[in-house]
PyMOL Python script that loads the backbone (N, CA, C, O; Angstrom):
from pymol import cmd

cmd.read_pdbstr("""\
ATOM      1  N   UNK A   1     -25.448 -24.367  26.841  1.00  0.00           N
ATOM      2  CA  UNK A   1     -26.245 -23.177  26.953  1.00  0.00           C
ATOM      3  C   UNK A   1     -25.679 -22.310  28.056  1.00  0.00           C
ATOM      4  O   UNK A   1     -25.242 -22.813  29.090  1.00  0.00           O
ATOM      5  N   UNK A   2     -25.688 -21.033  27.838  1.00  0.00           N
ATOM      6  CA  UNK A   2     -25.305 -20.061  28.851  1.00  0.00           C
ATOM      7  C   UNK A   2     -26.535 -19.229  29.188  1.00  0.00           C
ATOM      8  O   UNK A   2     -27.139 -18.619  28.306  1.00  0.00           O
ATOM      9  N   UNK A   3     -26.902 -19.205  30.456  1.00  0.00           N
ATOM     10  CA  UNK A   3     -28.068 -18.447  30.911  1.00  0.00           C
ATOM     11  C   UNK A   3     -27.597 -17.088  31.428  1.00  0.00           C
ATOM     12  O   UNK A   3     -26.826 -17.007  32.384  1.00  0.00           O
ATOM     13  N   UNK A   4     -28.065 -16.042  30.790  1.00  0.00           N
ATOM     14  CA  UNK A   4     -27.699 -14.680  31.173  1.00  0.00           C
ATOM     15  C   UNK A   4     -28.813 -14.074  32.030  1.00  0.00           C
ATOM     16  O   UNK A   4     -29.991 -14.261  31.725  1.00  0.00           O
ATOM     17  N   UNK A   5     -28.459 -13.354  33.095  1.00  0.00           N
ATOM     18  CA  UNK A   5     -29.462 -12.855  34.034  1.00  0.00           C
ATOM     19  C   UNK A   5     -30.406 -11.792  33.471  1.00  0.00           C
ATOM     20  O   UNK A   5     -31.530 -11.665  33.957  1.00  0.00           O
ATOM     21  N   UNK A   6     -29.993 -11.038  32.480  1.00  0.00           N
ATOM     22  CA  UNK A   6     -30.840  -9.979  31.930  1.00  0.00           C
ATOM     23  C   UNK A   6     -31.541 -10.409  30.648  1.00  0.00           C
ATOM     24  O   UNK A   6     -32.030  -9.568  29.893  1.00  0.00           O
ATOM     25  N   UNK A   7     -31.591 -11.700  30.404  1.00  0.00           N
ATOM     26  CA  UNK A   7     -32.314 -12.230  29.247  1.00  0.00           C
ATOM     27  C   UNK A   7     -33.804 -11.993  29.452  1.00  0.00           C
ATOM     28  O   UNK A   7     -34.264 -11.873  30.587  1.00  0.00           O
ATOM     29  N   UNK A   8     -34.552 -11.927  28.367  1.00  0.00           N
ATOM     30  CA  UNK A   8     -35.991 -11.690  28.462  1.00  0.00           C
ATOM     31  C   UNK A   8     -36.703 -12.783  29.260  1.00  0.00           C
ATOM     32  O   UNK A   8     -37.654 -12.506  29.991  1.00  0.00           O
ATOM     33  N   UNK A   9     -36.239 -14.021  29.117  1.00  0.00           N
ATOM     34  CA  UNK A   9     -36.850 -15.136  29.833  1.00  0.00           C
ATOM     35  C   UNK A   9     -35.757 -16.053  30.360  1.00  0.00           C
ATOM     36  O   UNK A   9     -34.868 -16.455  29.610  1.00  0.00           O
ATOM     37  N   UNK A  10     -35.817 -16.382  31.633  1.00  0.00           N
ATOM     38  CA  UNK A  10     -34.834 -17.277  32.246  1.00  0.00           C
ATOM     39  C   UNK A  10     -35.295 -18.723  32.057  1.00  0.00           C
ATOM     40  O   UNK A  10     -36.288 -19.141  32.652  1.00  0.00           O
ATOM     41  N   UNK A  11     -34.586 -19.477  31.241  1.00  0.00           N
ATOM     42  CA  UNK A  11     -34.946 -20.864  30.981  1.00  0.00           C
ATOM     43  C   UNK A  11     -34.338 -21.766  32.050  1.00  0.00           C
ATOM     44  O   UNK A  11     -33.118 -21.802  32.205  1.00  0.00           O
ATOM     45  N   UNK A  12     -35.169 -22.490  32.785  1.00  0.00           N
ATOM     46  CA  UNK A  12     -34.632 -23.403  33.805  1.00  0.00           C
ATOM     47  C   UNK A  12     -33.836 -24.543  33.170  1.00  0.00           C
ATOM     48  O   UNK A  12     -34.145 -24.997  32.069  1.00  0.00           O
ATOM     49  N   UNK A  13     -32.826 -24.987  33.873  1.00  0.00           N
ATOM     50  CA  UNK A  13     -31.986 -26.070  33.360  1.00  0.00           C
ATOM     51  C   UNK A  13     -32.810 -27.317  33.057  1.00  0.00           C
ATOM     52  O   UNK A  13     -32.544 -28.012  32.077  1.00  0.00           O
ATOM     53  N   UNK A  14     -33.796 -27.601  33.883  1.00  0.00           N
ATOM     54  CA  UNK A  14     -34.617 -28.799  33.668  1.00  0.00           C
ATOM     55  C   UNK A  14     -35.328 -28.752  32.308  1.00  0.00           C
ATOM     56  O   UNK A  14     -35.480 -29.785  31.657  1.00  0.00           O
ATOM     57  N   UNK A  15     -35.759 -27.571  31.880  1.00  0.00           N
ATOM     58  CA  UNK A  15     -36.407 -27.445  30.571  1.00  0.00           C
ATOM     59  C   UNK A  15     -35.404 -27.631  29.448  1.00  0.00           C
ATOM     60  O   UNK A  15     -35.706 -28.256  28.431  1.00  0.00           O
ATOM     61  N   UNK A  16     -34.217 -27.088  29.634  1.00  0.00           N
ATOM     62  CA  UNK A  16     -33.174 -27.213  28.613  1.00  0.00           C
ATOM     63  C   UNK A  16     -32.795 -28.676  28.442  1.00  0.00           C
ATOM     64  O   UNK A  16     -32.625 -29.145  27.317  1.00  0.00           O
ATOM     65  N   UNK A  17     -32.660 -29.401  29.550  1.00  0.00           N
ATOM     66  CA  UNK A  17     -32.288 -30.814  29.481  1.00  0.00           C
ATOM     67  C   UNK A  17     -33.368 -31.656  28.807  1.00  0.00           C
ATOM     68  O   UNK A  17     -33.056 -32.636  28.130  1.00  0.00           O
ATOM     69  N   UNK A  18     -34.636 -31.283  28.987  1.00  0.00           N
ATOM     70  CA  UNK A  18     -35.711 -32.007  28.298  1.00  0.00           C
ATOM     71  C   UNK A  18     -35.700 -31.714  26.800  1.00  0.00           C
ATOM     72  O   UNK A  18     -35.926 -32.609  25.986  1.00  0.00           O
ATOM     73  N   UNK A  19     -35.439 -30.471  26.443  1.00  0.00           N
ATOM     74  CA  UNK A  19     -35.415 -30.081  25.030  1.00  0.00           C
ATOM     75  C   UNK A  19     -34.179 -30.620  24.314  1.00  0.00           C
ATOM     76  O   UNK A  19     -34.244 -30.963  23.133  1.00  0.00           O
ATOM     77  N   UNK A  20     -33.057 -30.694  25.025  1.00  0.00           N
ATOM     78  CA  UNK A  20     -31.781 -31.134  24.443  1.00  0.00           C
ATOM     79  C   UNK A  20     -31.200 -32.249  25.300  1.00  0.00           C
ATOM     80  O   UNK A  20     -30.368 -31.981  26.167  1.00  0.00           O
ATOM     81  N   UNK A  21     -31.617 -33.497  25.081  1.00  0.00           N
ATOM     82  CA  UNK A  21     -31.154 -34.612  25.916  1.00  0.00           C
ATOM     83  C   UNK A  21     -29.637 -34.837  25.866  1.00  0.00           C
ATOM     84  O   UNK A  21     -29.079 -35.437  26.785  1.00  0.00           O
ATOM     85  N   UNK A  22     -28.970 -34.372  24.821  1.00  0.00           N
ATOM     86  CA  UNK A  22     -27.516 -34.532  24.700  1.00  0.00           C
ATOM     87  C   UNK A  22     -26.774 -33.265  25.096  1.00  0.00           C
ATOM     88  O   UNK A  22     -25.671 -33.014  24.609  1.00  0.00           O
ATOM     89  N   UNK A  23     -27.360 -32.477  25.962  1.00  0.00           N
ATOM     90  CA  UNK A  23     -26.757 -31.223  26.414  1.00  0.00           C
ATOM     91  C   UNK A  23     -25.363 -31.484  26.982  1.00  0.00           C
ATOM     92  O   UNK A  23     -25.184 -32.357  27.831  1.00  0.00           O
ATOM     93  N   UNK A  24     -24.384 -30.724  26.510  1.00  0.00           N
ATOM     94  CA  UNK A  24     -23.012 -30.923  26.988  1.00  0.00           C
ATOM     95  C   UNK A  24     -22.552 -29.827  27.936  1.00  0.00           C
ATOM     96  O   UNK A  24     -21.544 -29.981  28.625  1.00  0.00           O
ATOM     97  N   UNK A  25     -23.304 -28.698  27.974  1.00  0.00           N
ATOM     98  CA  UNK A  25     -22.847 -27.578  28.801  1.00  0.00           C
ATOM     99  C   UNK A  25     -24.026 -26.697  29.177  1.00  0.00           C
ATOM    100  O   UNK A  25     -24.839 -26.338  28.325  1.00  0.00           O
ATOM    101  N   UNK A  26     -24.115 -26.348  30.460  1.00  0.00           N
ATOM    102  CA  UNK A  26     -25.105 -25.385  30.947  1.00  0.00           C
ATOM    103  C   UNK A  26     -24.417 -24.556  32.010  1.00  0.00           C
ATOM    104  O   UNK A  26     -23.794 -25.096  32.923  1.00  0.00           O
ATOM    105  N   UNK A  27     -24.530 -23.236  31.890  1.00  0.00           N
ATOM    106  CA  UNK A  27     -23.874 -22.357  32.845  1.00  0.00           C
ATOM    107  C   UNK A  27     -24.723 -21.108  33.051  1.00  0.00           C
ATOM    108  O   UNK A  27     -25.275 -20.556  32.099  1.00  0.00           O
ATOM    109  N   UNK A  28     -24.821 -20.671  34.297  1.00  0.00           N
ATOM    110  CA  UNK A  28     -25.463 -19.404  34.615  1.00  0.00           C
ATOM    111  C   UNK A  28     -24.347 -18.409  34.911  1.00  0.00           C
ATOM    112  O   UNK A  28     -23.428 -18.706  35.674  1.00  0.00           O
ATOM    113  N   UNK A  29     -24.431 -17.238  34.309  1.00  0.00           N
ATOM    114  CA  UNK A  29     -23.427 -16.206  34.527  1.00  0.00           C
ATOM    115  C   UNK A  29     -24.054 -15.012  35.238  1.00  0.00           C
ATOM    116  O   UNK A  29     -25.277 -14.925  35.349  1.00  0.00           O
ATOM    117  N   UNK A  30     -23.220 -14.096  35.718  1.00  0.00           N
ATOM    118  CA  UNK A  30     -23.682 -12.972  36.536  1.00  0.00           C
ATOM    119  C   UNK A  30     -24.002 -11.700  35.766  1.00  0.00           C
ATOM    120  O   UNK A  30     -24.636 -10.795  36.309  1.00  0.00           O
ATOM    121  N   UNK A  31     -23.574 -11.615  34.505  1.00  0.00           N
ATOM    122  CA  UNK A  31     -23.770 -10.389  33.724  1.00  0.00           C
ATOM    123  C   UNK A  31     -24.258 -10.744  32.330  1.00  0.00           C
ATOM    124  O   UNK A  31     -24.101 -11.873  31.863  1.00  0.00           O
ATOM    125  N   UNK A  32     -24.854  -9.755  31.676  1.00  0.00           N
ATOM    126  CA  UNK A  32     -25.237  -9.920  30.279  1.00  0.00           C
ATOM    127  C   UNK A  32     -26.717 -10.168  30.106  1.00  0.00           C
ATOM    128  O   UNK A  32     -27.453 -10.422  31.060  1.00  0.00           O
ATOM    129  N   UNK A  33     -27.123 -10.086  28.857  1.00  0.00           N
ATOM    130  CA  UNK A  33     -28.526 -10.262  28.540  1.00  0.00           C
ATOM    131  C   UNK A  33     -28.712 -10.802  27.146  1.00  0.00           C
ATOM    132  O   UNK A  33     -27.915 -11.612  26.674  1.00  0.00           O
ATOM    133  N   UNK A  34     -29.760 -10.358  26.485  1.00  0.00           N
ATOM    134  CA  UNK A  34     -30.130 -10.866  25.168  1.00  0.00           C
ATOM    135  C   UNK A  34     -29.030 -10.653  24.124  1.00  0.00           C
ATOM    136  O   UNK A  34     -28.856 -11.482  23.231  1.00  0.00           O
ATOM    137  N   UNK A  35     -28.302  -9.565  24.231  1.00  0.00           N
ATOM    138  CA  UNK A  35     -27.224  -9.273  23.280  1.00  0.00           C
ATOM    139  C   UNK A  35     -25.861  -9.525  23.941  1.00  0.00           C
ATOM    140  O   UNK A  35     -25.009  -8.637  23.987  1.00  0.00           O
ATOM    141  N   UNK A  36     -25.678 -10.715  24.438  1.00  0.00           N
ATOM    142  CA  UNK A  36     -24.484 -11.064  25.206  1.00  0.00           C
ATOM    143  C   UNK A  36     -23.185 -10.856  24.430  1.00  0.00           C
ATOM    144  O   UNK A  36     -22.178 -10.449  25.008  1.00  0.00           O
ATOM    145  N   UNK A  37     -23.200 -11.126  23.146  1.00  0.00           N
ATOM    146  CA  UNK A  37     -21.982 -10.964  22.351  1.00  0.00           C
ATOM    147  C   UNK A  37     -21.511  -9.517  22.326  1.00  0.00           C
ATOM    148  O   UNK A  37     -20.309  -9.267  22.236  1.00  0.00           O
ATOM    149  N   UNK A  38     -22.421  -8.567  22.402  1.00  0.00           N
ATOM    150  CA  UNK A  38     -22.060  -7.143  22.459  1.00  0.00           C
ATOM    151  C   UNK A  38     -21.808  -6.687  23.887  1.00  0.00           C
ATOM    152  O   UNK A  38     -20.901  -5.896  24.145  1.00  0.00           O
ATOM    153  N   UNK A  39     -22.622  -7.194  24.818  1.00  0.00           N
ATOM    154  CA  UNK A  39     -22.558  -6.735  26.202  1.00  0.00           C
ATOM    155  C   UNK A  39     -21.369  -7.328  26.969  1.00  0.00           C
ATOM    156  O   UNK A  39     -20.673  -6.615  27.692  1.00  0.00           O
ATOM    157  N   UNK A  40     -21.150  -8.603  26.808  1.00  0.00           N
ATOM    158  CA  UNK A  40     -20.103  -9.317  27.552  1.00  0.00           C
ATOM    159  C   UNK A  40     -19.339 -10.275  26.627  1.00  0.00           C
ATOM    160  O   UNK A  40     -19.415 -11.489  26.812  1.00  0.00           O
ATOM    161  N   UNK A  41     -18.610  -9.754  25.644  1.00  0.00           N
ATOM    162  CA  UNK A  41     -17.958 -10.646  24.669  1.00  0.00           C
ATOM    163  C   UNK A  41     -16.918 -11.575  25.285  1.00  0.00           C
ATOM    164  O   UNK A  41     -16.810 -12.729  24.869  1.00  0.00           O
ATOM    165  N   UNK A  42     -16.158 -11.107  26.258  1.00  0.00           N
ATOM    166  CA  UNK A  42     -15.142 -11.973  26.864  1.00  0.00           C
ATOM    167  C   UNK A  42     -15.795 -13.095  27.671  1.00  0.00           C
ATOM    168  O   UNK A  42     -15.337 -14.237  27.634  1.00  0.00           O
ATOM    169  N   UNK A  43     -16.841 -12.776  28.383  1.00  0.00           N
ATOM    170  CA  UNK A  43     -17.563 -13.765  29.174  1.00  0.00           C
ATOM    171  C   UNK A  43     -18.178 -14.829  28.272  1.00  0.00           C
ATOM    172  O   UNK A  43     -18.095 -16.022  28.563  1.00  0.00           O
ATOM    173  N   UNK A  44     -18.794 -14.395  27.181  1.00  0.00           N
ATOM    174  CA  UNK A  44     -19.407 -15.325  26.242  1.00  0.00           C
ATOM    175  C   UNK A  44     -18.359 -16.209  25.571  1.00  0.00           C
ATOM    176  O   UNK A  44     -18.546 -17.422  25.476  1.00  0.00           O
ATOM    177  N   UNK A  45     -17.271 -15.623  25.109  1.00  0.00           N
ATOM    178  CA  UNK A  45     -16.245 -16.428  24.428  1.00  0.00           C
ATOM    179  C   UNK A  45     -15.602 -17.425  25.380  1.00  0.00           C
ATOM    180  O   UNK A  45     -15.315 -18.554  24.983  1.00  0.00           O
ATOM    181  N   UNK A  46     -15.371 -17.031  26.622  1.00  0.00           N
ATOM    182  CA  UNK A  46     -14.800 -17.971  27.604  1.00  0.00           C
ATOM    183  C   UNK A  46     -15.751 -19.146  27.836  1.00  0.00           C
ATOM    184  O   UNK A  46     -15.313 -20.291  27.944  1.00  0.00           O
ATOM    185  N   UNK A  47     -17.043 -18.860  27.910  1.00  0.00           N
ATOM    186  CA  UNK A  47     -18.013 -19.925  28.131  1.00  0.00           C
ATOM    187  C   UNK A  47     -18.123 -20.838  26.912  1.00  0.00           C
ATOM    188  O   UNK A  47     -18.317 -22.044  27.060  1.00  0.00           O
ATOM    189  N   UNK A  48     -18.000 -20.276  25.714  1.00  0.00           N
ATOM    190  CA  UNK A  48     -18.002 -21.107  24.504  1.00  0.00           C
ATOM    191  C   UNK A  48     -16.793 -22.039  24.477  1.00  0.00           C
ATOM    192  O   UNK A  48     -16.922 -23.211  24.122  1.00  0.00           O
ATOM    193  N   UNK A  49     -15.630 -21.532  24.847  1.00  0.00           N
ATOM    194  CA  UNK A  49     -14.424 -22.370  24.912  1.00  0.00           C
ATOM    195  C   UNK A  49     -14.630 -23.504  25.907  1.00  0.00           C
ATOM    196  O   UNK A  49     -14.261 -24.648  25.639  1.00  0.00           O
ATOM    197  N   UNK A  50     -15.216 -23.188  27.047  1.00  0.00           N
ATOM    198  CA  UNK A  50     -15.466 -24.206  28.067  1.00  0.00           C
ATOM    199  C   UNK A  50     -16.425 -25.268  27.549  1.00  0.00           C
ATOM    200  O   UNK A  50     -16.213 -26.461  27.765  1.00  0.00           O
ATOM    201  N   UNK A  51     -17.476 -24.838  26.869  1.00  0.00           N
ATOM    202  CA  UNK A  51     -18.479 -25.766  26.354  1.00  0.00           C
ATOM    203  C   UNK A  51     -17.879 -26.724  25.321  1.00  0.00           C
ATOM    204  O   UNK A  51     -18.123 -27.929  25.377  1.00  0.00           O
ATOM    205  N   UNK A  52     -17.110 -26.199  24.397  1.00  0.00           N
ATOM    206  CA  UNK A  52     -16.590 -27.040  23.315  1.00  0.00           C
ATOM    207  C   UNK A  52     -15.335 -27.808  23.690  1.00  0.00           C
ATOM    208  O   UNK A  52     -14.924 -28.714  22.965  1.00  0.00           O
ATOM    209  N   UNK A  53     -14.729 -27.464  24.798  1.00  0.00           N
ATOM    210  CA  UNK A  53     -13.538 -28.205  25.251  1.00  0.00           C
ATOM    211  C   UNK A  53     -13.856 -29.678  25.469  1.00  0.00           C
ATOM    212  O   UNK A  53     -13.020 -30.541  25.202  1.00  0.00           O
ATOM    213  N   UNK A  54     -15.058 -29.971  25.952  1.00  0.00           N
ATOM    214  CA  UNK A  54     -15.424 -31.366  26.209  1.00  0.00           C
ATOM    215  C   UNK A  54     -15.580 -32.186  24.937  1.00  0.00           C
ATOM    216  O   UNK A  54     -15.610 -33.414  25.007  1.00  0.00           O
ATOM    217  N   UNK A  55     -15.678 -31.556  23.795  1.00  0.00           N
ATOM    218  CA  UNK A  55     -15.831 -32.267  22.532  1.00  0.00           C
ATOM    219  C   UNK A  55     -14.506 -32.602  21.860  1.00  0.00           C
ATOM    220  O   UNK A  55     -14.486 -33.268  20.825  1.00  0.00           O
ATOM    221  N   UNK A  56     -13.420 -32.155  22.428  1.00  0.00           N
ATOM    222  CA  UNK A  56     -12.114 -32.443  21.831  1.00  0.00           C
ATOM    223  C   UNK A  56     -11.766 -33.898  21.951  1.00  0.00           C
ATOM    224  O   UNK A  56     -10.699 -34.317  21.501  1.00  0.00           O
TER     225      UNK A  56
END
""", "prot")
cmd.dss("prot")
cmd.show_as("cartoon", "prot")
cmd.util.cbc("prot")
cmd.orient("prot")
């Protein structure tokens, strides 16, 4: 999960870990919001690469 600062609701990591016990990635970033793919596409894609790298 990537937590964006301008999202409508900031989900705490502790809640995410309870909802997804097999969580492989959690990151808070400095920019972006609900439409992160439009607002910060490079930031989002870099974080996706980082998240899925551990599954290789």
